[in-house]
N, C-alpha and C positions, 0 to 999 in steps of 0.2 A: 427326254428330248434327244433328237438325233445329234450325233457328234458334229456332222457337217450338214448344212442345208443345201449344198449345191445339188441342183437337179430335183429337189424335193417338190412335193405337191402340198401347197399351203392354202388353208381357208382363212380369210380375214373376215371377222364378223363385227359389224358396228351396230348402232342403235336404230337404223332406218327400217322402214317397212319390209324391205326384202330380206331381213334377217330370218324371217319364217322359212324361207327356202333352204337355209342352211339346215335347220332341224329336220325338214322334210328330206333333204338329201341323205342325211345320216340315217334316218329311219328307213330309208329305202336302199341301204347298203353302200352308199358312197363312203369311201375312206380317204383320209388325208394323212400325210406324214406328220403334220402339225396343224394346230388350230391357234390362231392369234386373235385376241379380242381387243376391242377398243373400249377403254374406260369401264363403265359399269356393266358391260356384258360379261365381265369377270364373275359376276354373281351367279347367273343362271346356267352358264355353259362350262363344260369341261374344256380345258384349254392348256396350251403349253407356254404361251407368253402373253403379256398384257402390254399394250402401248397406251400410255397415259402421259401426254406431254404437258399437262398442267402440273404445277407444283402440288405435292400432296396437301399442302395447307389450304388450297382452294376447296378441297372436300372436307378436310378435318377441322378447319377453323372458321368456316363460313357456310352459308347456304347458297352461295353464288352458283352452284352447279345444279340448283333446282332439284328435280326428282331423282337425279343420280346420287345426291348427297348421302341419303341413308344407306344405300347399298355400299358405297365407297367407304363410309365410316365403319361399316361392319367388316368389310373384306380386307381393306388395306393393312390393318394391324396384324392380320393372321395369314396373309397370303405368302407362300414361300418364294414367289418370284419365278422368273424375272419379271419385274414390272419396269419397263423402260420409261424413264421420266427425265425432266430437265433439272431436277433438284433433289438431293437426298434429304431424308427426314428420318430421325431415329425412331419414329413411331411406325415406320413402314419398313420392316426388315427385308422384304423382298425387292426393294427398290434398287435399281442400278441406273447409272447415268447412261443416257442414250449416247452412242459413240458418234456424235455429230461430225467431229473433225475427220474421222476415218471414213465415214460414209460419203461426205462431200468430196474429200480428196480422191477416193477410189472410184466413185460413180460420176462425179461432175454434177450430180443433182443437188440443187440448193434452194428450191422454192418450196417452202413448207408453210402452208397457211392454216393447217389444223393437224390433228393427230394422224389422220389417215395417210397423208403424204409421207410422214415419218416412217410408218409401217411399210409403205410401198418402197421407199428408198432403202430401208433395211433389207427388204427382200432382194432388191437389185444388188446390194452390197454382198449379200450371202449367196448370190447366183442361184436363187430359187428357180426351179424349172417351170412350175405352173402355179398361178395364183387364181383362187376362186374368191370373188368378192361378194359378200352378203351384207345387207344393212348399211351400205355406204351411201345410200340414197336419202340423205337427210339434209336439212338446212336449218339455220337459226333465224328467228325473226328479229 
C-alpha cells in the first residue's frame, strides 16, 4: 500500500453488475494506485483494502448476508487487512475500526447509509485524486 493516498488513483469495486468493467479495465492495461473492495469482492479480486461496515458476526455467526456468507466465512479469518469495519472481532485478524470520528471531523461528511459511502468518505479524508467506481450499481429488495 502507498504510504500516502493524497492524489492517488483508486478503484472501488462492489458487487453490482458494472463490476465486470473493472476486470475489463485491468485486462486492457488500466492501472490504479490501489484497489478497494466492498464486502465479498475481497474473495475474487486482488485488492489493497476492504470496506465491510457490517460487524464480522453478521457473516461468521449467521446467514443473514445470503450468498456473501460463504466467501466471507472463508476470507475473513485469513485476510491480512486492512478490513475497515464497525466492530473488532478476534476471529478477523485484519479488522481495523473505521476512523469514523476523524473522517466526519475532517470532511464534514456524515450521511452513511451503506458501506459504499464509508469508502467514499475515506477517499475524501485521504485526499484521493481520482476515484473509479465499479459495481456500485446495486440495490437490495
